[in-house]
C-alpha positions in Angstrom: 51.7 61.4 23.4 54.5 61.4 26.0 53.2 64.6 27.6 49.7 63.2 28.0 51.1 60.1 29.7 53.3 62.2 32.0 50.4 64.4 32.9 48.2 61.4 33.7 50.9 59.9 35.9 51.4 63.1 37.8 47.6 63.5 38.4 47.4 59.9 39.5 50.3 60.3 41.9 48.7 63.5 43.3 45.4 61.7 43.9 47.2 58.9 45.8 49.1 61.3 48.0 46.0 63.4 48.7 44.0 60.3 49.7 46.8 59.4 52.2 46.8 62.9 53.6 43.1 62.5 54.5 43.5 59.0 56.1 42.5 58.9 59.7 45.2 58.2 62.3 44.3 54.9 64.0 46.0 52.8 66.7 46.9 49.1 67.0 48.1 47.0 69.9 51.1 44.7 69.9 49.1 41.5 69.5 45.7 42.8 68.3 44.1 42.3 64.9 42.0 45.4 65.0 42.7 49.1 64.6 41.1 51.7 67.0 40.3 55.3 67.3 42.3 57.2 70.0 39.3 57.4 72.4 38.4 53.7 72.1 37.7 52.2 75.6 39.1 48.8 74.5 42.8 49.7 74.2 45.4 50.8 76.7 47.2 54.0 75.5 50.7 52.8 76.6 50.8 49.8 74.3 49.6 51.5 71.0 51.3 51.9 67.7 50.1 54.8 65.5 49.2 54.2 61.9 47.1 55.8 59.3 43.9 53.8 58.4 45.0 53.0 54.9 48.3 51.4 56.1 46.4 49.6 58.9 44.1 48.0 56.4 47.0 47.1 54.0 48.7 45.4 57.0 45.6 43.2 57.5 44.1 45.0 60.5 40.3 45.4 60.7 38.3 48.2 62.3 37.3 47.8 65.9 33.5 47.1 66.0 33.1 49.3 69.0 34.8 52.5 67.9 34.0 52.2 64.2 30.4 51.0 64.7 28.9 53.9 62.8 31.0 53.2 59.8 29.8 49.7 58.9 30.0 48.6 55.3 26.9 48.1 53.2 27.5 44.3 53.4 27.6 44.4 57.2 24.4 46.4 57.3 22.6 44.1 54.9 23.7 41.0 57.0 22.4 42.6 60.2 19.1 43.6 58.7 18.6 39.9 57.5 18.7 38.6 61.1 
C-alpha cells in the first residue's frame, strides 16, 4: 500500500513539474494588472518583470486582451457571440 501511495505521489509531482516547464514566459509591468507576451505593443521593455504564465495567474494577473486575443476562453467567446 505504501509503495502505491509513493508511486502516485511521485507521478503527481512529475506532472506538476512538467506542466510548469511548458508554461509560457510572460511579462508584467510594475503597476499593471495584465501579463503580456514579449512582442506586445502595449508595454515598454525596460519596465518589465519576467514570470511564467502559471505564476502570473496565481499572482492575480490576467492576460492582455491585445497579445492573447487568439486565446480567449470559451466563456469569453460565448459572451461575444451573444452581443
